[in-house]
C-alpha positions in Angstrom: 0.0 0.0 0.0 1.4 3.4 -1.0 2.3 5.6 2.0 0.6 8.9 2.4 3.0 11.9 1.9 3.2 14.1 5.0 3.4 17.8 4.3 6.0 19.7 6.4 5.4 22.3 9.1 7.5 25.4 8.5 8.6 27.4 11.6 9.7 30.8 10.2 11.6 33.5 12.0 10.8 37.2 11.6 13.6 39.7 12.1 16.4 39.4 9.6 14.6 36.5 8.0 11.5 37.9 6.5 12.7 41.5 6.6 15.9 43.5 7.0 15.9 44.3 10.7 19.6 45.2 10.6 18.9 48.2 8.4 16.9 50.4 10.9 14.7 48.3 13.2 17.6 46.8 15.2 19.5 50.0 15.6 16.3 51.7 16.9 15.6 48.8 19.2 19.1 48.7 20.6 18.9 52.4 21.4 15.8 51.8 23.4 17.4 48.8 25.1 20.5 50.8 26.0 18.4 53.5 27.6 16.4 51.0 29.6 19.5 49.1 30.8 21.4 52.4 31.5 18.7 53.4 33.9 18.4 49.9 35.4 22.2 49.6 36.0 22.7 53.1 37.2 22.9 54.1 40.9 19.5 55.8 41.0 20.8 59.2 40.4 23.0 58.7 37.3 22.6 56.2 34.4 25.2 53.6 33.8 27.8 54.4 31.1 27.8 52.7 27.7 30.7 50.4 28.5 28.8 49.0 31.5 25.6 48.5 29.5 27.4 46.8 26.6 29.3 44.5 29.0 26.1 43.4 30.7 24.4 42.8 27.3 27.2 40.6 26.0 27.5 38.7 29.2 23.8 37.9 29.5 23.5 37.0 25.8 26.5 34.6 26.0 25.4 33.0 29.3 21.6 32.8 28.7 21.1 33.1 24.9 19.1 36.3 25.4 19.8 39.5 27.2 16.3 39.6 28.6 16.9 36.3 30.5 19.9 37.8 32.3 18.0 40.9 33.2 15.2 38.8 34.7 17.5 36.6 36.6 19.9 39.2 38.0 17.7 42.4 38.1 14.2 41.0 38.5 13.1 42.9 35.4 9.5 42.5 34.3 9.6 40.9 30.9 6.4 42.5 29.7 7.5 46.0 30.7 10.9 45.5 29.0 9.5 44.2 25.8 6.9 46.9 25.7 9.4 49.7 26.1 11.9 48.4 23.7 9.7 47.2 20.8 7.3 50.1 20.3 7.8 52.3 17.3 5.6 55.2 16.3 6.6 55.0 12.6 7.5 51.3 12.2 6.6 51.3 8.5 9.4 53.8 7.9 12.0 51.5 9.4 11.1 48.4 7.5 13.0 47.1 4.5 11.9 43.9 2.8 11.8 42.1 -0.6 8.9 42.0 -3.0 7.6 38.5 -3.8 7.4 37.2 -0.3 3.7 36.3 -0.7 4.4 34.2 -3.7 7.3 32.5 -2.0 5.2 31.5 1.1 2.4 30.3 -1.1 4.8 27.9 -2.8 5.9 26.3 0.4 3.7 23.1 1.0 2.2 22.5 4.4 1.6 24.7 7.5 3.5 27.8 8.3 4.0 29.1 11.9 5.8 32.3 12.8 8.3 31.6 15.5 9.9 34.8 16.9 11.6 35.9 20.0 9.9 39.3 19.5 6.8 40.3 21.4 3.4 39.6 19.8 2.3 43.2 19.2 5.5 44.1 17.4 5.5 41.0 15.3 1.9 41.4 14.3 2.6 45.0 13.2 5.6 43.8 11.1 3.5 41.1 9.5 0.8 43.5 8.7 3.2 45.9 7.0 4.6 43.0 5.0 1.1 41.9 4.1 1.9 38.3 5.2 -0.6 37.7 8.0 -2.9 35.4 6.0 0.0 33.1 5.1 0.5 31.8 8.6 -1.5 29.1 10.3 0.0 29.9 13.7 1.9 32.5 15.6 4.3 32.0 18.5 5.9 35.0 20.1 8.1 35.4 23.2 5.1 35.7 25.5 4.2 32.1 24.7 7.8 30.7 25.1 7.5 29.4 28.7 8.5 25.9 29.8 7.6 24.8 33.3 6.7 28.5 34.1 10.1 29.9 33.0 10.7 32.0 29.9 12.6 29.8 27.4 13.0 31.7 24.1 15.0 30.4 21.1 17.5 28.7 21.0 15.9 26.6 23.8 15.5 22.9 22.8 13.0 22.6 25.6 10.9 25.2 23.9 11.0 23.5 20.5 10.2 20.1 22.1 7.2 21.6 23.9 5.9 23.2 20.7 6.2 20.1 18.6 4.5 18.0 21.3 1.7 20.4 21.8 0.9 20.5 18.1 1.3 16.7 17.7 4.0 17.1 15.0 6.8 14.8 14.0 10.2 16.4 14.3 11.4 15.0 10.9 8.6 16.8 9.2 9.4 20.2 10.8 11.6 22.8 9.2 13.1 25.9 10.9 13.9 28.9 8.7 16.2 31.3 10.5 19.1 33.7 10.3 20.5 32.8 13.7 22.8 29.7 13.6 22.4 29.0 17.4 18.6 28.5 16.8 19.3 26.3 13.8 21.7 24.2 15.8 19.2 23.5 18.5 16.5 22.5 16.0 18.8 20.2 14.1 19.9 18.5 17.4 16.3 17.6 17.9 15.9 16.2 14.4 14.2 19.1 12.6 15.3 20.3 9.1 17.0 23.6 9.0 17.3 26.5 6.5 19.8 29.3 7.0 18.9 32.7 5.5 22.0 34.9 5.2 21.2 38.1 3.3 20.5 40.3 6.3 23.3 39.1 8.5 25.8 41.8 9.7 28.9 42.0 7.5 31.1 40.8 10.4 29.1 37.5 10.4 29.4 37.2 6.6 33.1 37.7 6.7 33.5 34.5 8.7 32.4 32.4 5.8 35.0 29.7 6.2 33.8 29.0 9.8 30.2 29.0 8.6 31.0 26.4 5.9 32.5 24.2 8.5 29.3 24.4 10.6 27.3 23.4 7.5 29.5 20.4 6.8 29.1 19.3 10.4 25.5 18.9 9.6 23.3 21.4 11.4 22.4 23.4 8.3 20.4 21.4 5.7 20.0 24.3 3.3 21.8 27.7 3.0 20.1 30.4 1.0 20.6 34.1 0.6 16.8 34.8 0.5 13.7 33.0 1.7 12.5 33.4 -1.9 15.0 30.8 -3.0 13.6 28.1 -0.8 10.8 26.8 -3.0 13.3 26.0 -5.8 15.4 23.8 -3.4 12.7 21.6 -1.7 14.3 18.5 -3.0 17.5 19.2 -1.0 15.3 19.1 2.1 13.7 15.8 1.0 10.4 17.5 0.8 7.8 17.0 -1.9 5.8 19.8 -3.4 
């Protein structure tokens, strides 16, 4: 008896995957984060200097995978308050840069599509609306939903990915993560998911380390490397996926 073909579930990142966040969104976001952290790390009368803020951000990102997690653990920061203050933009549409043809691309990907972003829901919904892509997604997972056993576990948490797959009754080998962040792809691949690395919006310093990136790919945690998400439909066979 012929086996039924199972369509994949695509988990698709937002910033620097579907749009160029590095152009203006991230700089504006980092400015807001710097101001928040400077006030938080100050002595109550004077804000902390830039070196102190940068050192804390790098330390928390390296140790926990996300600056916010370090702020929560060491400074009892309210996650909702932090995200609200650092992801609100009065003229978001003026900051966005993205390719044409994204709708056609998503329409050509077989199966379900779920947005999976470490950004807060309100911001992510605004971006999708400006990109005109809301109707192409069957699900939406933002950082507010990324809790495991009551604790915030954003990407690259394997516990998070395992929970999502279990809740949605999916098979890991039929799930694909599309991302710009290699750390997130590594976690997904270790669980058995397929991985697609999108590179066009990466900072130049990351692109310059191409030799190291190629070694990562040969080691097997990147199944498909593309410059743009628009190239993915043409390479479904490399992911062992049927149209």
